[in-house]
N, C-alpha and C positions, 0 to 999 in steps of 0.2 A: 777191597772195595777201594775203586779210583776215589778220589776226593776232586770237590767238583774246583775249577779255582775259584777267588775269595771273589772274582767282580764276576760271574756267574748270578744272575739274578738278582746283585747287588742290590741296592738305590744310590743313587751316588744325588747327591744337595750342591747343587751350584751357585754360588755364588759371584755375582760382574759386582770385582770390588770399591769399582768408586760408589759404588750409590748403596751399598754393607748394613756398614757402621764408618761414623768420625769420629777417631778416636783424638784427635788433636786437636779441635776446632776451627778447618780450614776450609771445610764447607763442600770434603769429599770422599768417600771411604780412606781406608786405609789398612794396610796387614797387620798392623796392632788393634784396628778394630774389629777384623776378620779371629782375633786372638779371645777378644775381648768377650766375644758373640760365641764360642767355641760351645760354652757351655749349652746355652740356646741348641745348637748345632747335633750335637751330643746327643742333645735330650728329645731331637726327633728321631730317633736310631736309626738313624742310617751309617752306608758303610763308609763314603769316602766324599769331598771334597773338592772337587772340580774348581779351580778359583780361572778367572777371567784374568785374560794378556796382565803379566802388572810387571813388563818388561820398559827399560827406558824407550820413550815411545814422542816424534814432534802433536802427536794423538790429533790427526787429520782424521783417522777413522776409530779414536779413543782404544785407542795399545793395539790395534790389528795390523797397525806399520812399527814397527820393529827399527828402532835402531843401537841395539846394543842387545845380544842371547844370551848374554851372562850376566848383565845386571839386573839390577828392580831398579822402576823407575821412581824418582822423590818423590813423587806425590802419596805411593804406594807405606815408603817406607826404607827401610836398607836391607843387602841380603842377611844382617843378622836375626832385623825382623821375619823374615820368612824360614830364616832356620828354626829360630824358637815356638814358631806357629807350628812349623812340622811336627818338633817333638815334643808339642804342645797336643797335637793332634792323635801320633800312636804312641804319645800314655795311654789316651782315652780310646784305643786299637780305629781310629781313625784313618785312610787312608787319605794322602792329600796329591792332586794331577793339576799338572801346569794344562795351559790353553797355548801349544804349542803356533805360532805360525810362520813355517818354513816354504811355501807357494811364494810367497813373495815377504821383500822388506820393505823399507821407508827410502825412498830416497835420499834419505839423508845415515844410510850406513855406513859405514866407512868400503865396505864391499863395493855399490855403486857409485859411491864417489873414483876409487881407482879404476872402476870399468868402466865409467863417463870421460872421466881430463886421459887415461893413462893410452887413449887408443888403441887400437885395433891391432896392435901389437903387443898390448900393454899386459902381465901379469894375469888380470883380470878382467880381462877385453870382453871372450866370450862366458863369463858368470850370472850372465841377465840375455833376454831374448833382443838384437838388436838385427835392424833389416835395413840396408836403403832405402827411401823415398820409392813410389812409385814415380811414371816419367813427366811426370806434374807435378811430381813435391806432395801430394795428396799419400795416404797413409800408405804402406806396401800392399794390404790388401782389409781384404770387406767384414774383419773380426772386430765386432763391439764389447763396448765394455758392459758388464753388469749396471755401474754406476749413470750408462749415458755418453753416447757416442763414438769414436771410433776408440777400439782397445789398444792406440797407438801414441804417442808422444813425442815431438819430432827434439833433436835433443843438438844446439848448432854445435856444443861441441866436439862431435863426431859427425856430425852434418847427418844422422841416421835415428831412424826411428824405435821407442824403445818400446814393447811389448808390456800391457798394464790389463789385467783384466778387473782388474774394481778402477778406485782413485789415479789419476794418473800419476799421485806420491806415490804409488805402491810397484812398481817396477817388479816384475815377476822375476824369479829367478833360475836360469838356466840348469834345470838339474839334471842332464843330458849330457853338464859339464861337469867332470871324475871329479877335479879339485873342487867347485862349486858343494857338490853330491857330501863330499868328504866332510866337507865343513856341518853342509847343515847336519847332516850324521851326529858330528863330536857337541854341536851345539845340546842332542838326546843324551850323548854319554854326558856331559856337568853336570845336567841336572839330576839326575840318576844317582850321581857319585855322589851328590847332596844329600838324598836320600825321599827323592821326591819318588810315589809310586807310580808314575805313568803321564800320560798325555790323553790329551783330546787335541787331536790336529784340525786346525780349521782347511776350510773348502779342500777335503783328501783326494777331489777327484780331477783338482786343476796343476799337480802335477806336473805335467809330460804336456810336450806343446810336436804342433807337426813339425817336424824341421824343415819340411818343403813350402808352409805356409800356407796351405791347400785355403780356397775362399773355402767360409762354412754356408750349407744349402737351407734357402729358404724357407720354414714351418709352412706349408699351403697353405694360402690364405683362405680358404673352404672347412681347414682342421683347425684354425685360428681361435679361441677362447677370447676369454674375458682378460685371464688372466698372461695370456700373451701381447695385448694388447695393454699394460700396466707398465712392463720397457719395451722400449722400443729392442733391446740385444735378446728378446723374449722371440720373437718375427723369425729367426732365426736359431737352428740345431749349434751347439756348440763340439762340432764333432770333430775340429782339428785345431782348437785352440785350449782344450782340456778335453777331458772326459775318455781318451783313448784306452782302447784295451792292454795296451803295454804300461797302462798307469797300475794294472794290475799286480806281477811279477816286482816291481816295485814300493810299491806298499809291503810287498815282504819281505823287501833286503829292509827297511826300518820296521817291519814288529820283530826282525829276527837280531836285530841289532838292537834292538829294547831288551827281548830275546837272555841276552847273552850274559845281563844285568843281573840274573835272578840268582844267577849264583856267590855275591856278595853280599847274603848276610844281612836283605833287606828284605825278603820278603817273594815274592813272584811278581810281576810288572804289569801295566795292563796300557794298549795304545787303542783308539776308538779316533774313527773317522767319520767326517761332516762327509752329505754326501747330498748336492742337491739340483745336478742332474743328468740325466743320462745313467740311473743308479747300476742297474746289471751291467752297462757297456765299460762303466770301469772299478766296479772293484766294489761299490756299495755292499753286495750277499760276502763280504769275500770269508775264510773259515781264516782258524788259526791254522791252518798249515797250508794255505794258498790267501795269502794278504795279512791285514790288520786281523788282530782278533777279534774286535767288533765295529758297530757304524750304525750311522741312525742315518737315514733320508728327508725328505720333508714330506713324503707324500704325507702323514698326519700332523704333521703342521702345515698344509695348505689347507687342510681341512675346513672350511668355515659351515656346516649345517650338521646338523647331529643326523648322522644313514647310519644303521648298522653295516651297511652296503660298504661306506667307505673302511670301514676294519674287517669286514670280512675278504672282502678283494687287497685286501694289505696282507695279509695272513696268509691263503690263495698264493700269493707270490712271495712270499717268505719260504713255503711248505716245498718252493720246487729248489730250494736252495738248501735242503740238509746240516748239511755241517755247520751253515751261520748261528751265528748266537748272535740278537738283534741288539742295538739300544733302544727304547722305545720314548719318544720326548714326547709334549703335547705342546710346548711354548717353551721358549728362550730368550734371550737380549737381541735378535729379529724377529722374534716373531709376538703378532696379539698374544695376550697374557688370554687361558684359555675362558673366562671365569667371564668374558664379553664375546671373544670369535664362536661362541653357541650358544650366542640369547640373553646370558649374564645372570644373575642372581645367586644366592648359595646357594639351592637348590640343582644345577648342575654344574655348581665346581666341585659339588660334592659326590656328585655324579661321575664327572669326568676323574676328581684325584681315585675313587675305587673301578674303573676302568682302566687309567695307566698303572696303578698299584696291585694288579692280578695279570694282566698281559705280559704273555713270555715275554722277555726277554730284561738289559738290564735298565733302570728305572734314572731317569735325569728325571731330576727335582732340582723346578726353577724357585731361587728364590723369591719368598711368599706365594707362590703354588699352595703350600703345605696351611699360606689364612686364607684362600680364597679369591686375591686379591682381583678384581677389575683393572681394565687394563687405564689407567694415564689419558681419557682425553680431551684435557679442561686447558691441553697444552700452547701460547700462541704461540706467531712466527718469531719474536723476539723470545720466547723462553725454550726454542726448539736447541740442538747442541747437534744432530746428529748429519752428516752430512747430507741425506737420501731428503733428510723435510728440505736441509736446506735447498738440491738443486730442485724439490718435485711439486713444495708444497704450492696448492692446498690441495693437489687434488693427492695427495701420499703427503701425510705429515712427519712419517720417518718411522723408527723402532724407539724414540725416546717415554712411549707410550706405556713399553717394559720395563724403562729402564732408570723410572724413578726411584727415589729413596725408598729404603725397605722403613715402614712405617715401625717403628717400635714401642713407642708409646702414643701418650692421647695429647702430649707436652707439644710446645714449637717447632718445628717442622718435624712432629712425630717421634720426635727421639729420634733424628738419625745424627744430627750433628745443633751443635750453640751457633754458629755460623748460617748464615745466607746456603741453600745448600747448592750443588752445580745444576741441579736439574731441581726444580719445586716439588716439594713435596704435595704429592696428588693428593688434594679435597675427595677423591674418592676412597681414600683408603682413611678415611677418620671412620673411629671405632670398630675401625678394624685390623686395629696394632696388636702386635705380637701380645705384652702387656695383659690389653683386656681378653683377648682370645683364651692367655693360658688362667685366667683366674673362673671361666666358663669351661665348667667339663662338657657343657653338650657344643662346643663350639665346632668352626672349624679347622682350626688346630690339634684338638682332643683327638674329632675323628681322624686328620692325618696320621695320628700316634698312633691311632686305636688300629688304624690301614698297615701301619710301615709292620707292627707287631704283629697283626696276624701275617701278612708276607712270611715275614721271619722265621714264624712258628712251626712255618707249615710246608713243608719240601715241596708239595706237587707245585704251591704256585713260588717258587724263588726259581731249583733249577728242574722242574718238572715238562714234560710237550703239550701241548695243544691241541683240541679239535672243534672247530668252530663247525657248530651248529648249526640248519639252516631255515630260518626264519623267517615269516615275512616283517615286513616295519611294521612297527618300528622297535623289534624287540631284538637285541643281541646279546646272543648267546652261550657259550662255550664250555669247554669240559677241559680242566687240566691236571692231569695227572700223574703221580710217579707211583711206580709198585703197585701195589692194592688199593692208596688211596687218590680216590677222585674226587673233585670241587668241580661243583657246577655254581657258573658265575653266568649271573644273568640281569639286564641291563635294561629298563625303557629308554629308550632315546627320545619319551617325547615329552609334553605336557600334558597328553591325552591317557588315562589308565587304557592299560593293555592287559593280555591274557597270555603269558607261555606255557602247554599242554606238554611233557616229556615224561613217556609211562618210569623214567632213571628217578623222574624227583620222587616219588612217595618212597616215604621211609623213612626220606634222608631228613639231617639232622642244620636244621639253620645256624647257620655261621652270625658271630659279631665282629667288629661292628657293622650296620647296615643300615642304608640310608634309603627316606621316603618310605610311605607305605605298601605293607605285604603281606600277603596272608596266600598256603600251605590246605588249599583244597586237594587230597589225595594226591594226584599227580598234573595237579593243573596250580601255578603260580602267579595269584591277581597281583597285580605291578600300580601300583598308586601312579601318581606321576612322576618322572625323572628319579623311579625307584631304583634301589640297586642290593640282590642278594646275592648270597653265599651263603651254595649248600656242602654235607658232606655228604657223598651218596652210598647207600647201602650195599 
């Protein structure tokens, strides 16, 4: 019998380090803070911890602009602090993963300085994507930045523009340049040798660009939705600045580099990617035999209403790629918290936790999601720190609403820090702290722990396959199965009662935990508002 790799069906707990726990009273979280809360993380029953970027950075984009790949930002501690955290996590059976940003660097990275200042004939001249201005001095082509405006910045030192898909302070690394590619791959080698168990690759669809600098085509006006109007960059399809089909064999190179460390005594490693655009085209549905081990897309992250159809259609897409094992995420540091995005309230929070922890895939659980935290919507213009909010206020308040400090107690600053936090502790989180919920056996935290325990104790819910059942709204139903075990998972995605009938339910054993009110009458499951039930079928 072949044993599944540890990451298949695992629950990965995503820690946004700056907002997790401040151990030294300077207002921002740190690695010693993660270490101090490791018992809490272990108590959840998760399998791994994914740390947001911890490397030195000017923090133009809060760590996603790296200036030194082999260091630790002083705000977060030292390399020794990271090594201590990894050792303590491993002693508890927890894996530790890093968020690596290899598609671009900070403009303060020495590589970029060498590329900029060394001239067109310098050693690192083509480590980044440079191009001459158009005849009129404007950008070389029509590529648009995700953060707004042209995806090019003029640099007088070279009399050329450099490409940036995001902020102008994030120049794009040229992965077509062999020496640049090897330097980036050595970053992975460095951390794997330190005992890191794997990586989340930021913006994994953007590694390659079209050398011919072909203009991106426009999204036809008739096809534009409200989503397209959110940023001007969404009005073009990003077929040439990123999302190239050639990205897939490159991802395979990265995964093989990670796999090469599996025999070093540290166990099997895991690398998964983030894909927000053109998912099918650039490798989001990769397999361990062709690309990364796994990936997540923004299909479920962009969902804004409780609709069974959204989830059915997503798994219909995944079904076209039988060798792909997905990562499943419903919120994170870039996306509004689930409890608010889908209507708010404890009932919705529990419903979505039940769904997240029963879908096929590796679960990505964002800090505070286990507490049912709502989005922090009370931040003022003066309090926000996210460049997206800075650029687009008040239409967009940025991503800080999901990045506010973790509420540990009901004390000042919700127990996060003894100093003024880098972002205010959210008043919306009062009464929802880990301490207050830990003392309550029927809290959302208790429910999260019970759901994770059910998942881990039930192979059909971890490594099993999934069969979506066609049902009318508002019911979402599917069967997870492995061997002879079949688990029916049924959810009422509305605030009104609903009925799900299926002859396979007759004689089924209702499992715990559950959420909401429901009764099984023969082959009919009567569901109260936002109820979820799991049944072991006869």
